[in-house]
Structures are given as structure tokens and as C-alpha cells.
C-alpha positions in Angstrom: -8.8 4.6 -26.4 -6.7 6.7 -28.8 -4.4 9.3 -27.2 -2.9 11.9 -29.4 0.0 14.1 -28.4 -1.0 17.4 -26.8 0.7 20.8 -27.3 -0.6 22.2 -24.0 -3.2 21.6 -21.2 -4.9 24.6 -19.7 -8.0 25.1 -17.5 -9.7 24.5 -14.2 -11.2 21.1 -13.3 -12.7 19.2 -10.4 -12.0 15.5 -9.9 -14.1 12.6 -8.5 -14.2 12.1 -4.7 -11.5 10.3 -2.9 -11.8 6.6 -3.3 -10.5 5.7 0.2 -12.8 8.1 1.9 -15.8 7.1 -0.1 -15.4 3.5 0.9 -15.0 4.4 4.5 -18.0 6.8 4.5 -20.3 4.0 3.5 -18.8 1.4 5.8 -18.6 3.5 8.9 -22.0 5.2 8.1 -23.6 1.7 8.0 -22.5 0.9 11.6 -23.3 4.4 12.9 -26.7 5.3 14.5 -28.7 7.5 12.1 -28.5 8.7 8.6 -25.1 9.6 7.1 -25.3 12.1 4.3 -22.3 11.8 2.0 -21.4 14.6 -0.5 -18.8 14.1 -3.2 -19.0 10.3 -3.2 -17.0 8.5 -5.9 -19.4 6.5 -8.0 -16.6 4.3 -9.4 -17.0 0.6 -9.6 -15.0 -0.2 -6.5 -17.1 2.1 -4.3 -20.3 0.7 -5.8 -19.1 -2.7 -4.8 -18.9 -1.5 -1.2 -22.5 -0.2 -1.4 -23.7 -3.5 -2.9 -22.1 -5.4 0.0 -23.8 -3.3 2.7 -27.1 -3.6 1.0 -26.8 -7.4 1.2 -26.0 -6.8 4.9 -29.4 -5.2 5.4 -28.4 -1.5 5.1 -30.6 0.9 3.1 -28.4 3.1 0.9 -29.7 5.7 -1.5 -27.5 6.8 -4.4 -28.7 10.3 -5.3 -27.9 12.7 -8.1 -24.8 14.9 -8.0 -22.6 12.4 -6.3 -24.6 12.3 -3.1 -25.3 9.1 -1.1 -27.5 8.6 2.0 -26.7 5.7 4.3 -29.3 4.6 6.8 -27.0 3.3 9.6 -28.2 0.7 12.1 -25.4 1.0 14.7 -22.5 -1.3 15.4 -24.7 -4.4 15.9 -27.3 -3.7 13.2 -25.9 -5.6 10.3 -27.8 -8.7 9.2 -26.6 -12.1 7.9 -26.4 -11.9 4.1 -28.3 -14.4 2.0 -25.6 -14.3 -0.7 -21.9 -14.1 -1.0 -20.6 -10.5 -0.6 -19.0 -9.8 -4.0 -16.3 -7.1 -3.8 -15.5 -6.9 -7.6 -12.0 -5.5 -8.1 -11.8 -3.7 -4.8 -9.0 -4.7 -2.5 -10.1 -2.0 0.0 -13.6 -3.4 0.2 -12.3 -7.0 0.6 -9.7 -6.3 3.3 -11.7 -3.9 5.4 -14.8 -6.1 5.3 -12.8 -8.9 6.8 -12.2 -6.8 9.8 -15.8 -5.7 10.1 -17.3 -9.1 9.6 -14.9 -10.9 12.0 -16.7 -9.6 15.1 -20.3 -10.0 13.9 -22.8 -12.6 15.3 -23.3 -14.3 12.0 -21.3 -16.0 9.2 -20.6 -14.6 5.7 -18.6 -15.2 2.6 -16.4 -12.8 0.5 -15.4 -13.2 -3.1 -14.2 -10.9 -5.9 -13.1 -10.9 -9.5 -10.1 -12.8 -11.0 -7.7 -10.1 -9.8 -9.0 -10.1 -6.3 -8.8 -13.9 -6.2 -5.0 -13.5 -6.8 -4.4 -10.9 -4.1 -3.0 -12.0 -0.7 -5.3 -11.6 2.3 -3.1 -13.3 4.9 -1.6 -10.0 6.0 -5.1 -9.0 7.3 -6.3 -12.5 8.3 -3.2 -13.3 10.4 -3.6 -10.5 12.9 -7.4 -10.9 12.9 -7.0 -14.6 13.8 -4.9 -13.4 16.8 -7.9 -11.3 17.8 -10.0 -14.5 17.7 -11.4 -14.3 14.2 -12.4 -17.5 12.3 -11.6 -17.1 8.6 -11.1 -19.9 6.1 -10.4 -19.9 2.3 -8.2 -21.0 -0.5 -4.5 -21.4 -0.1 -4.8 -21.8 3.7 -7.0 -18.8 4.0 -4.8 -16.5 2.0 -7.0 -16.2 -1.1 -10.7 -15.5 -1.9 -13.3 -16.8 -1.8 -13.2 -16.5 2.0 -15.6 -17.6 4.7 -15.9 -15.6 7.9 -17.7 -17.0 11.0 -18.3 -14.1 13.3 -16.7 -14.6 16.8 -16.2 -12.7 20.0 -12.9 -10.8 19.6 -10.2 -9.5 22.0 -7.8 -6.6 21.7 -4.2 -7.2 20.7 -0.9 -5.4 20.4 0.3 -5.8 16.9 3.3 -4.4 15.0 2.5 -4.1 11.3 5.3 -5.6 9.2 4.6 -3.1 6.4 2.8 0.3 6.4 -0.6 -0.6 5.0 -3.7 1.5 5.5 -5.9 -1.5 4.5 -4.5 -3.8 7.1 -4.6 -1.0 9.8 -8.2 -0.1 8.9 -9.3 -3.8 9.0 -7.9 -4.2 12.4 -9.4 -0.9 13.6 -12.8 -2.1 12.5 -12.3 -5.3 14.3 -11.2 -3.5 17.4 -14.6 -1.7 17.7 -16.0 -5.2 18.5 -13.2 -6.5 20.6 -12.9 -6.8 24.4 -10.1 -4.6 25.6 -7.9 -2.1 23.8 -6.1 -2.7 20.6 -2.6 -1.2 20.0 -1.3 -1.0 16.5 2.3 0.0 15.8 3.2 1.1 12.3 6.7 1.0 10.7 5.9 4.2 8.8 2.8 6.4 8.7 0.2 5.1 6.3 -3.0 7.0 5.2 -5.1 7.8 8.2 -8.6 8.3 6.8 -10.0 5.6 9.1 -8.7 7.2 12.3 -9.9 10.6 11.3 -13.4 9.5 10.2 -14.0 7.1 13.1 -13.1 9.7 15.6 -15.3 12.2 13.8 -18.2 9.8 14.3 -17.4 9.2 18.0 -14.9 6.4 18.2 -12.0 6.4 20.7 -8.8 6.1 18.6 -5.7 7.8 20.0 -2.8 8.4 17.7 0.7 9.0 19.1 3.1 9.2 16.2 3.2 5.6 14.9 1.2 4.1 17.8 -2.6 3.8 17.4 -4.7 2.8 20.3 -8.4 1.9 19.8 -10.8 1.5 22.8 -14.1 -0.3 22.0 -17.2 1.8 22.0 -20.9 1.0 22.2 -22.0 3.4 19.4 -21.0 5.7 16.5 -23.2 8.7 15.7 -24.1 9.6 12.1 -22.8 12.9 10.8 -22.6 14.5 7.4 -19.4 13.7 5.4 -17.9 15.7 2.6 -15.5 13.7 0.4 -12.7 15.8 -1.0 -11.3 15.2 -4.5 -9.0 12.2 -4.7 -5.3 13.3 -4.8 -4.5 10.0 -6.5 -6.8 11.1 -9.4 -5.3 14.6 -9.3 -1.8 13.2 -9.7 -2.3 12.4 -13.4 -3.2 16.0 -14.2 -0.4 17.4 -12.0 2.1 15.3 -13.9 0.6 16.1 -17.3 0.6 19.9 -16.5 4.2 19.8 -15.4 5.4 17.7 -18.3 3.8 19.5 -21.2 4.9 23.0 -22.4 2.8 26.1 -22.1 0.5 24.3 -19.6 -1.3 25.5 -16.4 -4.0 23.4 -14.6 -5.9 24.2 -11.4 -7.5 21.2 -9.7 -10.2 22.3 -7.2 -11.2 20.8 -3.8 -8.5 18.2 -3.5 -7.8 16.2 -0.3 -4.3 17.1 0.9 -4.1 14.8 3.9 -0.4 14.7 4.8 -0.4 10.9 4.6 -1.3 11.2 0.9 0.7 14.2 -0.3 4.0 12.4 -1.1 3.3 13.0 -4.8 3.3 16.7 -4.2 6.5 16.6 -2.2 8.3 14.4 -4.8 7.1 16.5 -7.8 8.3 19.6 -6.1 11.7 17.9 -5.4 11.8 17.2 -9.1 11.4 20.9 -9.9 7.7 21.1 -10.4 5.9 24.4 -10.0 3.0 23.6 -7.7 0.9 26.0 -5.7 -1.6 25.2 -2.9 -4.4 27.6 -2.2 -7.8 27.9 -0.4 -6.8 25.5 2.4 -9.6 24.3 4.7 -10.6 21.3 6.8 -13.9 19.4 6.4 -14.9 16.5 8.7 -11.3 16.2 9.9 -9.9 16.0 6.4 -7.8 18.9 4.9 -8.5 20.0 1.4 -7.3 22.8 -1.0 -6.9 23.8 -4.6 -3.8 22.7 -6.5 -2.3 24.6 -9.5 0.6 23.2 -11.6 2.6 25.0 -14.4 5.0 23.6 -17.0 8.3 22.9 -15.4 11.7 21.4 -16.2 11.9 18.3 -14.2 15.0 16.5 -12.8 15.4 13.0 -11.4 15.2 12.1 -7.7 15.2 9.1 -5.3 12.0 7.9 -3.7 12.3 5.5 -0.8 11.6 4.7 2.8 8.8 6.5 4.7 7.9 8.4 1.5 6.6 5.2 -0.2 3.3 4.8 1.8 2.5 8.4 1.1 2.5 7.9 -2.7 2.2 4.2 -3.4 -0.7 4.6 -5.8 0.9 7.5 -7.6 4.2 5.7 -8.5 3.0 4.6 -12.0 2.4 8.3 -13.1 5.5 9.5 -11.2 7.4 7.0 -13.4 6.0 8.8 -16.4 7.2 12.1 -15.0 10.6 10.6 -14.5 10.7 9.5 -18.1 10.9 13.1 -19.3 13.0 14.4 -16.4 16.7 15.1 -16.8 18.8 12.5 -14.9 18.0 9.3 -13.1 15.0 8.6 -10.8 15.3 5.6 -8.4 12.2 4.1 -6.7 13.0 1.6 -3.9 11.3 0.0 -0.8 8.1 -0.3 -3.0 7.6 -4.0 -3.0 4.0 -3.4 -2.1 3.5 -2.5 -5.8 3.6 -6.2 -6.7 0.3 -6.9 -4.9 -1.9 -4.1 -6.4 -4.5 -4.6 -9.2 -1.5 -5.7 -11.3 2.2 -6.2 -10.4 2.8 -2.5 -10.9 6.6 -2.8 -11.0 6.4 -5.2 -13.9 3.5 -3.5 -15.7 5.0 0.0 -15.5 8.4 -1.2 -16.7 6.9 -3.3 -19.6 4.7 -0.5 -20.9 7.1 2.4 -20.6 9.8 0.2 -22.2 7.5 -0.2 -25.2 7.5 3.6 -25.5 11.2 3.9 -25.6 11.8 4.9 -22.0 15.1 3.7 -20.4 13.6 1.9 -17.4 14.3 -1.3 -15.6 12.7 -3.0 -12.7 14.3 -4.0 -9.4 13.1 -6.3 -6.6 11.4 -3.4 -4.8 11.1 -0.7 -7.4 12.5 0.7 -10.6 15.3 2.8 -12.1 14.5 5.3 -14.8 17.1 7.2 -16.9 15.0 10.1 -18.1 15.3 12.4 -21.1 14.6 10.2 -24.0 11.6 11.0 -26.3 8.5 9.0 -25.5 7.3 7.0 -28.5 3.6 6.5 -29.4 2.8 2.9 -28.9 0.0 0.4 -28.0 -0.3 0.3 -24.2 -2.0 -2.4 -22.3 -3.9 -1.5 -19.1 -3.9 -5.0 -17.5 -7.4 -4.0 -16.4 -5.5 -1.8 -13.8 -7.1 1.7 -13.7 -3.8 3.4 -12.5 -1.8 1.8 -15.4 -4.4 2.9 -17.9 -4.4 6.5 -16.6 -0.7 6.8 -16.3 -0.1 5.5 -19.8 -2.6 8.1 -21.1 -0.4 10.8 -19.6 2.6 9.2 -21.3 0.6 9.3 -24.6 0.1 13.1 -24.2 3.8 13.6 -24.2 4.6 11.1 -27.0 5.9 11.8 -30.5 2.9 10.1 -32.1 -0.5 8.6 -31.5 -0.9 6.0 -28.7 -3.6 3.3 -28.1 -4.6 2.1 -24.7 -6.2 -1.3 -24.7 -8.9 -2.2 -22.1 -9.0 1.5 -21.2 -12.4 1.1 -19.5 -10.5 0.1 -16.4 -10.4 3.8 -15.5 -14.0 3.5 -14.4 -12.7 1.8 -11.3 -11.7 5.1 -9.8 -12.4 7.9 -12.4 -15.4 7.6 -14.6 -15.0 10.4 -17.2 -11.2 10.5 -17.0 -10.6 10.7 -20.7 -13.3 13.4 -21.2 -11.7 15.5 -18.4 -8.3 15.2 -20.1 -9.8 16.2 -23.5 -11.4 19.3 -21.9 -7.9 20.7 -21.1 -6.3 20.3 -24.5 -5.4 23.5 -26.2 
């Protein structure tokens, strides 16, 4: 993909549905009783992998026009033993959450993914699941895919999560639905809570007290309609582009603004970004609103601690914003970046360094001295959708044409990303 510098971006857009919520709507709808109608579903590759897995588990799922999906749920014990390996593609969310769901079933199953998934560590999920009674084996002592799960009776546990991870938490919550006795999870910091909100919406008994989450097993979930808000992780690229480029103003409609995900808004405001939130409302327990950004003079900031789980996926594009900001931006406590679709500390540093940015990686983050001009260059995506999209934003602010190799990676979470960018050019 060739990205040419832009003078300004203006207009109003909608963005694809939230990836995290789309995954969960299919998963939870499959184990609810009745038909779950999903509106605003993200038809990216990751979420389609989730649909494929549940079809193999005997669930009828209709993908309809206009981003609508209909899941014919069979209740908590209605899944069937799959005849084939459940292939999760590039989706870490599908892989890790499925481990929790499959652990308490009455049948055995196998999970595998693409080359990237085969490198991503699963022990952080498997360890606590084994404490609940799960039987899971695989490569590297059960840390790497392919993995085999032999469904077992489970029991509730009390577990302190070593890092704030929505994927680990959600996997354990799914397992807790099948366990005997309560499960108590204790987070070190608040991670995205889409699972708690949606499961309770469908009738689960999950009580949240600050960082303590208690799940009581239930006999059924009830299907209800689910509206998927626009993905704030996808909105972040347009927010940063609109703030960076002169004479720009962009309104992004119907974006999910769950407080566990709005760290990117807080940080960009702290950097001096003009951001307005309007038309706030709540749909199936999830808050959503319209976001407007205007050209701003950005300054560096420090991002650390409890802020990190609230913007972990947005750090690549925040690094692009920091590249043009006056002063220094420091990102720390973000070691989780190393185990994403790529090692996002290394890949962000490598690619922005090519473009002339003063950036260096650290053990758990990066340091960016902003204010240098961004040079047009040849960016590599590493088949990581967030790297491809972030480098496209850098290319808009560059002094000459940029090329993004393997740009098709954006289809993981944002089919049509480049067309939407193009529609805003003025």
C-alpha cells in the first residue's frame, strides 16, 4: 500500500464494530438459550475465526448483510465434540478464551492457529485453568499451540492475576460457568471488562468489587440482542491522524467508550489533543458516543502503571503521535507488548526509526523524543494489523511517499481501513 502525505483530514466516519465485543457476542451467544441477534459485528478475519470454531462445535451461525450475525445458541451444555481441529487463525482472543470454555465440556478438542499464534504463550491461561481441574497438553509443556483439551469437571478457585489481562480473566470466567463453587479473580489493575458486562447482561452472576471479580456458576444464559459499538482501538488511528495533521477535523460516530478502554483518549488529551465526546448512551451494558478531534499542538507525556491495560493495543499509534509531539514521551510497564501479534516494542521502534524518529526501546516500553520530521520510507507490517495501521498514520504526516509491505494485515480488525482513510483526505 502506498501512503502519500496528507494536507488535512476532514469528515464524519463510522468504524467497524469492536473486535473484543464481537468475539464475545458469538461465544456467549453460542452457550445461551435461544437466538442472539448481533448488530454491528466486525467481519474481520479474527472474528470470522471465532465463528468457524463454533460452527465446528455444532452451533448454527448466520452471517447476514449489513454486519449482522445470528447465533442459534444451545445453552451452556449444548456444544458438540468437533470432528476437526478448531483453527483460530491469527486470533489470540479466540485461542485463549476457547481454552476456558472447552476446559469444562464433556468432550475433548484440539486448538491450533497460524504461525504467529503458535509462538504466543498460553501458559498464563493454562496454569490457572489446570488449578481449576483442566486437562490441557501441548508443545513446550503445554505453553504453545497446537493444544489438546480433554474436558473435565472443574472447581472454583481464588486466583490473583500476575498481570492485568482481559484474555486471561475472560478465559477463567468462561471456565467458572462450568465449575463447582464460586471463582474469585483478583486483578492487579483494571483490564477491559466486556466479558463481565455481557455475561451479566445474558443472566450470569458475576459481581465486581473494584479489582475483585466473583463468579457464581449458573445453569443457563438467556439470549438477548447485542449491539456492537465501534471499536475504539480502530478509532484511535483516526484520532491521532486528526490531531497530528493541520487543518483537520474528524468525527467518529458510535464508538464504544468503556472506561477500561479509553486510556487513549485520556493520554491524547494529556498531550494537548482537542477531543470532544457527544451523544453518550448505553447499549447492552456498554457505553458508546461520538468522538470529534481537531488539529492540535501535542506535547510529550509519560504512560505507565494502571493506564497501560486501558490502552495496550493503541500504543503503536500513540508512539506515532509522540513522534510529532514537542518533548519526550516515555512508555513503561508495557512488557505485554512483546507477546502480541508481533513484539510491538521491537516492531514500533524498528519502523519509526526507519522514518527518522528519535526512538529507543526499553525492557518494558519505549522512549520517544518528538519533534523531528517524519521521513517517507518502506514500512513492514510484520503481518500485524496494528503496526500496519499505525505506520499508515505516520505516512500521512511524512515528508514524502511511504510504502507499507504486507498491508493486507489490516483485514484482521479493519477491512476497508485504507479506503476510510482516503475518504477523509482534503
